N, C-alpha and C positions, 0 to 999 in steps of 0.2 A: 487666461485661462489656467486652470490648475493643474497641476503637473499629474500625467496619468500616473496610477499604482495601483499594483495587488497584493496580496498578503495571505498569509498562510493564519489561521485560527484554529486553537486547541486548547485543552485544558488536563495538561501543563503544554506551554509553549514555547519554556527557553531552549529546551534540546534542540530544536527543529533547524537542520540545517539547509532548510527551503528557501531563506534569505540570501546564504552564501550560494547556491546553487543558482538562483533566477537572476540576482545581482552580478555573477559573473557573465553568464549568458548577455544581460542587458548591457554590459560596458563592453564584453568583446565587441557585438552587433553595434555599437553606438545608438543605442535605443534611449532616448529622452524620459524612461519611466521610472519609478522606485518601486522595491519589493520589500514586504516589513511582515515582522511576526506579532500579532495581537493575542492578547489572552482574552480568552471569551470564554466565559461560566456557562454550563447548560441552562441555567436561568435567564442569561445575558442573551441567549442567542436571537429572541424575538426583536429584540431592541437593536440588534446588531446589525441584523438584515433591512429592519427598517429605514435604520442610520446612511446605510450604503446605500442603499435603493435611491436617495434622495442627492448621493454625492455624486456628479457627471464625473468625476476624476476617477471613479471606483472601478477598474476591470473587472475584479472577481478576486475570488480567494481559493486556495487551496484548503481541505479539510481535512484533519487528522482528529485521533481520539481525543474526546469521547463521543462525537458530533456527525461520525459519518451517515448514522440511522436518522438522529434528530435534526439533521438541517433537512432532510426530503419534506419535511411538513413548513418548510419555509421557502422552496422555491419552485419554479415551473417543472414539470418531469414529463418535456416533450418526447424522450426516449424512452419513455415507459420504464426508467431503472427502476424504480419503487417495485415491480413484479419479473424481473429478470436479475440482476446481481442484488437489488435489495438495500442498498448502500450508493452512497456519492462520495468523492472526494475533492472535486471540484465544481462551485459554484460560478459562473460570468456572464456579463453583460451581453446580451445578444443585441443585433443590429436594430431590432424594435425595441429596444430598453427594457425588454422584461431579462430577469436572472433566473437562469436555468442549470439548472443540475446535471451532473455526468459523472461517469466514474472511468479514471486511466489508472487504476491499479492493477487490471487484468492485463492491459496491454502492459506495463510494466513490469510486471511478477514475469509474465510469460518471454518477454522477449530472451532473458540469457538461457531459456533453456529451449532455446525453438527446435534446435537442431537434436535433442535428446528423443530417442524413438520412445513416447510415453503411450505410445494407442495398447489401450489393453493392459498397461504395466498398474502394479500395484502400487499406489501411493498412499504415505501418512501425512494428514494436517493437522497441527496442533493449535485449536481454539475456533471458535465459532462465531466469532465477530465480523465487522464490517469489513476487514481486510481478507477474514478467510472465506466470505461471500463472493469477494471479486476473484478471488483465486481460485475457489473453486469451481466460480463460472467460467474459468478461460480454460482448466484442467476437463471441465466436462465437454469443451469445444473439440480437444483432440481427442476424448473417448479412451479415457485413463480408467483403470478398474481393476480391480475392486477398490475401493477408498475407505480407508479408516481412519475415524475422525476424533481424537484425543479430547476430551472436554468437560469441565465441570458440572456440566449441564446436559444430559444424555437425550433428552427430548428435545434442546434445542439444535444439537449436533443431527439428531435423526430426519428432522424438519428441512435442515440444509442437504444431506441427500436427495430429500423426496423433493424439494424445490430444484435441483440441478439434475432430477432424473440421473443417479448414481447408485449403482449396489455397492454395497457396503455394508460398515459396521460403525457402534460408536463405541468406545471405551472411556473408564476415566481418565481423568488427566494423568494420575501416577502410574497405568497401566505400561507394564514393556513395550516397549516400540518393535511391531512385530517386522519379520522382512518385507523389504519393499525397495522399490525403485527410486521412488526419492521420496525423502523426508521432510516437509516442511512447517516450520515453527512460525504459525501464522497470528502468533496470540503477543500480547507484551511481555512474557514471562523473557529473562534475562537483558528487559530493559533497566536503566539504569534504574536506580529508587524502585525496581518491582524484585521479584524471587527470583533467582536463578532459575535455569532451565537445563538441568544435565542427566539425560536420562543413559541409559545404559544401550549401548548402538550396538554390542554384539551380534545381535541378530540382523544386523545388516550386510547384503552381501557386498562384495569388494569394488563391483563397479556401480553403486549406490551413490548418489548425490544429496547429498545436505544442505540446504536452504535454508537460511535465518533471516527475515525480513528485519529484525532488529537491528539497528546501526547506531544507538546510542547505547550502550559501546559499539563498536564494530567488531571486535573479537569478542564474540559470547564465549561463554563456558559451552554452549554447543558445539558451535562451528570449532572451538579448540580440541574437544573430543571428536569430533569426526577428522581433523587433519591428524590427530594422533594416532587414528587408524586407518591413516593414507586415504581417508575419501575424497571425492570431488566435492567441491564445496561452492555455495553460490554468498556473497555478504550483502547485507541489507541495502547497501550502497547503488548495487545492481539496480533491486526495483526500485528506491527511491529516486535515481537520476533518470531511469525510464519514464516512469508516470510522470515525473515533473517535466520532460520533455515534450511528452503529446499536451501536459497543461500549458507550459510554455509558449506554446503553438497555438493555442485556444484563445489564450490571457494577450499576447503579446502581437499576434500574426506572423512571426517569424519563427523558421524552426533555429534550432539553437546549432550553436557551430561545434558538431561533432569531431572535427579534426583536430578538436583542443579537450577532447575528452580527458585525457591521461593528464592533461593540466588540471582540469577541474577536479580529478580523483586526489591527485598530490595536495590541493587546497586541503579538500574533506578529509583527507586523514592525516593531516600535518598536527 
């Protein structure tokens, strides 16, 4: 029997740290399986899922930009993710052989800030793509508000506020950052190969938290600006490892060895 494997798909994909994370956990737990990165274009998604369905060794795949919305058309949506979060970041083979989609981004995003008093707190989110949907879904569950979305498309941002029952407003991407308890960059701005995101943070209170989900590079201009103001920060590795942990347990049936989290972070930042 072929060796079991899972993978991460995206376009581009070379920057992904998922193979390092999952490979570290597989080795630590002694699981005889592989995890790889596979470049898949939007046009190639139908053929990709058709091929993997026919491969019994395939456990599933993590899904990154730009496929988090497109992949919904190629999987079974038994948890009705389409009408809640509206995007998936994981497809996996169920016990009955079906390929099912789910989203672990929300849980991964929220884990590092679970202790913050966010109920009724003002929040600003940059972006309105698949990651932003998962983040807004998580934030709506803890009753934040009002929420300001900065996005190129005001209509798309307003649609997300409505979808998740959040009160707030939508501003252009270059609008000044308003006072808020939590600022989240849920866009690709600041990612390697993308324009930087360097907003003026002067309106943020001293106890605000700045959270950038970009992890390549880890030290983004946004986080550097936040640290220069001595604000608390959360970097992209926190969400990346958090969502990966949920996915790993689904794909391989074992919880990651969290007692080795610091060792893993050292590898990811080397």
